[in-house]
N, C-alpha and C positions, 0 to 999 in steps of 0.2 A: 704658177703653169695651171692651165683651164682644166677643168674636170667636165665628164659629162653623165648625164643621165639620161638613156634612150627606150623608147619602146619599137621594137621591130612588131610588123605584122606577119606572121608565118602563111605558106602556101595553104594551109587547112584553116585559116582565118582566125588562130591563136592569136593571142599577143607574149611576146618576151620583154621584160623589162630588165635592164644593166646598167651598169656605171662602169665608166672608164677613162684614161686619162688620155687615151689614142682613138680617138672614135676612127678615124678611116680605117688604120690596122686592124681595130677589133671588128667592124663591120665586114672586111673583107674575110676574117677568120669565119664568122657567122655564114657568110655567103658560101666560103670554101669547105664548109662540113668540118671545121678544125674550132668551132665554138664550143657553145654550149648543148648539152644532150638533147633538148628540148628543139633547138633549132636545126639541127643536124639532121633530125627523123623530119621535120616539116621545111625543107627548100623547096624553093627561094623564099627570102625574107626581103622586108622592104622597111627601110627605116619612115615611121609616121610621127614620132613624135621625140622633141628635145628639149631638153634644158641645161644651160650652161652654170657652171660652180666656179667659185676660186680655189676650191680646195676638194680632193676627192673625197675626204671623209663627209663632206656635206653631199655629195652627190651618191654615195653610196648609202648614207641614213635614208635619202629622198627614195631611192631603190626599193630600199625594205619598207618604207612606208605605203607605196604605190603597189607592190608585190602584195600587199595584204587587202587590198581594195578588190571589190566586185568586178565585174565585165563593165557592167553600166557606168560606173564610178569612173574606171579607165577611160569609157569611149566619152564620157562628159569632160573629161582633163583634154584630151586629143582634139576634142572639137572645139576646143576653146569656150565651154560651157561654165565657167567656174563659178556664176550665179548658182546652178545646180548640184555642184559638190556637198554643201552643208547637209541638205535635204536626204542626199546620197549616203550619208555617214550615218545616218540613222539605221536602226536594225528592220528588219523585212516587215514584224509585228507592227511597228510604230509606224511605218511608209502608209501602210495598209490601214490603220486607224485613222491617219491622217485624210487619206483617201476620202475615208467615208463621213468625214465631218462636213 
């Protein structure tokens, strides 16, 4: 059975990252206010990013990874700018130092 990692954009511009085996059902839950607290408070939501996995534990692990990312790094992923992801993994101090070089 397939599993999904997804990112929603909320009405206030914030992002919500989740994972599920039942994407359509889970999206409707979010849209109807029966999803997570965050999405419930910032309706409507829009699906803006999706990854497909063969196992739910892989989707869940990816969810947890992305949840720890900065907004800028999430936006690079959403915009399919994978070449920018390694540099965005550096801490802020290192990024500023590289800009000065």
